[in-house]
C-alpha positions as CSV (number, residue, x, y, z in Angstrom):
1,M,52.2,-44.7,65.0
2,K,54.6,-42.7,62.7
3,K,52.4,-43.4,59.7
4,I,49.3,-42.1,61.6
5,L,51.1,-38.9,62.7
6,L,52.4,-38.4,59.1
7,A,48.9,-38.9,57.7
8,A,47.4,-36.5,60.2
9,F,50.1,-33.9,59.5
10,S,49.6,-34.3,55.7
11,I,45.8,-33.9,56.1
12,K,46.3,-30.8,58.2
13,N,48.7,-29.2,55.7
14,I,46.3,-30.0,52.8
15,S,43.4,-28.4,54.8
16,V,45.5,-25.3,55.5
17,C,46.5,-25.1,51.8
18,L,42.9,-25.5,50.7
19,L,41.8,-22.8,53.1
20,G,44.5,-20.5,51.9
21,A,43.5,-21.1,48.2
22,A,39.8,-20.5,49.1
23,L,40.7,-17.2,50.8
24,A,42.9,-16.1,47.8
25,L,40.1,-16.9,45.4
26,V,37.6,-14.8,47.4
27,A,40.1,-11.9,47.5
28,Y,40.7,-12.2,43.8
29,Q,37.0,-12.2,43.0
30,H,36.4,-9.2,45.2
31,F,39.3,-7.4,43.5
32,W,37.9,-7.9,40.0
33,A,34.3,-7.4,41.0
34,K,35.1,-3.8,42.0
35,R,36.7,-3.1,38.7
36,I,33.9,-4.7,36.6
37,L,31.3,-2.8,38.6
38,A,33.2,0.5,38.2
39,Q,33.2,0.0,34.4
40,S,29.7,-1.3,33.9
41,T,27.7,1.3,35.9
42,T,25.9,4.1,34.0
43,T,27.6,6.7,36.3
44,T,31.3,7.4,36.3
45,R,32.9,9.2,39.3
46,I,36.4,10.7,38.7
47,Y,38.8,12.2,41.3
48,I,41.0,15.1,40.1
49,P,43.7,15.4,42.9
50,W,44.7,19.0,42.1
51,I,43.0,22.0,40.6
52,G,44.3,25.5,41.0
53,G,43.8,29.1,40.0
54,S,46.0,31.6,38.1
55,D,49.3,32.0,39.8
56,A,51.8,34.4,38.2
57,G,50.7,33.4,34.7
58,Y,49.8,29.7,35.5
59,T,46.6,28.4,34.0
60,S,44.5,25.3,34.9
61,L,42.3,23.5,32.4
62,L,40.0,20.5,32.8
63,S,39.5,18.1,29.9
64,V,36.5,15.7,30.1
65,Q,35.9,13.0,27.6
66,N,32.8,10.9,26.9
67,T,34.4,7.7,25.5
68,S,31.1,5.7,25.4
69,M,31.5,5.8,21.6
70,D,34.2,3.3,20.6
71,P,34.8,0.4,18.2
72,Y,34.1,-2.3,20.8
73,G,30.3,-2.4,20.7
74,T,29.6,0.0,23.6
75,T,26.2,1.7,23.4
76,P,26.9,5.5,23.1
77,A,25.3,7.6,25.8
78,T,24.9,11.3,26.2
79,G,25.0,12.7,29.7
80,T,25.9,15.5,32.0
81,C,28.8,16.0,34.5
82,T,28.6,17.6,37.9
83,A,31.8,19.1,39.4
84,D,32.4,19.2,43.2
85,V,35.4,21.3,44.0
86,F,36.6,21.2,47.6
87,Y,38.5,24.2,48.7
88,L,39.2,25.3,52.3
89,G,36.7,22.8,53.7
90,T,33.8,23.9,51.5
91,D,32.2,21.9,48.7
92,Y,31.4,24.0,45.6
93,S,29.1,22.1,43.3
94,G,27.6,22.7,39.9
95,S,26.8,21.3,36.5
96,L,29.4,21.4,33.7
97,G,26.7,20.7,31.1
98,T,26.0,17.9,28.6
99,I,28.7,15.9,26.9
100,A,27.9,13.9,23.8
101,P,29.5,10.5,23.0
102,G,32.9,10.9,21.4
103,Q,33.1,14.5,22.6
104,V,36.1,16.0,24.4
105,T,35.2,19.2,26.3
106,I,37.8,21.6,27.8
107,F,36.8,23.8,30.7
108,T,38.8,26.9,31.8
109,E,39.1,28.1,35.4
110,A,36.4,30.7,34.7
111,Q,34.0,28.1,33.4
112,I,34.5,25.9,36.5
113,A,34.1,29.0,38.7
114,T,30.8,29.9,36.9
115,A,29.4,26.4,37.3
116,T,30.4,25.8,40.9
117,G,30.8,29.3,42.4
118,V,34.4,28.6,43.5
119,A,36.8,31.4,42.6
120,L,40.1,29.7,41.9
121,A,41.4,32.6,39.8
122,N,43.1,34.3,42.7
123,S,46.8,33.6,43.5
124,G,47.5,30.7,45.7
125,Q,44.1,29.0,45.7
126,R,44.2,25.2,45.4
127,G,41.6,22.4,45.7
128,Y,40.6,19.0,44.5
129,M,37.6,17.9,42.5
130,F,35.2,15.1,42.1
131,L,33.4,14.8,38.8
132,T,30.1,12.8,38.6
133,C,29.2,12.0,35.0
134,N,25.9,10.2,34.3
135,F,27.3,8.2,31.4
136,P,29.7,5.2,31.4
137,Y,33.3,5.5,30.4
138,A,33.9,9.1,31.3
139,H,37.5,10.2,31.7
140,A,39.1,13.5,32.7
141,Q,42.4,15.2,33.2
142,A,43.5,18.5,34.6
143,L,46.2,20.4,32.7
144,L,48.5,23.0,34.4
145,I,50.2,25.4,32.0
146,N,53.1,27.5,33.3
147,P,54.0,30.9,31.9
148,G,56.6,29.3,29.6
149,G,53.9,27.1,28.0
150,V,55.0,23.9,29.7
151,V,52.0,21.6,30.3
152,S,51.8,19.4,33.4
153,F,49.3,16.5,33.1
154,I,47.2,15.6,36.2
155,P,45.3,12.3,35.5
156,G,41.8,11.8,36.8
157,L,41.3,8.6,38.7
158,I,38.1,6.5,38.5
159,V,36.4,6.2,41.9
160,P,34.6,2.8,42.3
161,P,30.8,3.2,42.9
162,N,31.1,1.3,46.2
163,R,33.8,3.5,47.7
164,G,31.6,4.3,50.8
165,F,30.9,0.6,51.4
166,S,34.5,-0.8,50.8
167,T,35.7,-3.2,53.4
168,G,39.2,-3.0,52.2
169,P,41.7,-0.3,51.4
170,E,40.6,2.7,49.2
171,Q,41.0,2.0,45.5
172,L,41.2,4.5,42.7
173,L,41.3,3.1,39.2
174,Q,42.6,4.4,35.9
């Protein structure tokens, strides 16, 4: 009787372990599938968590890079980027123009305002931005320069293309 109970207990433990391993494998594949999809799509979406206007001598700049030209065999692609600046519950959207492979483009507050219609040049105005670039491997950063010339770096975070369909927690990639 003891041997039968031990055998049943062992089989139950093995079943639980196999089920746990299967669930871990599914979670692992889902985790990496999102990253692979985010890197292989022809559109890159980037979240800039902070963009601001001139404040007592402070200046904001936006740097956008088209890194589809690289030494790893990536096919270079030229494309445009659209900026969506969210400020006080309003979406201000506009094109930032064409960015060629291997190009780094710097946008000033005035250029962002001209493209989107948002006026961040007034004191105290803050917002966040989503960039949608129709080429793979786009990257972006915001730079805040204080009156003394000190630069604060604000990294852009890659938004997975399936953000709206995610069944798990929100993910932002770098």
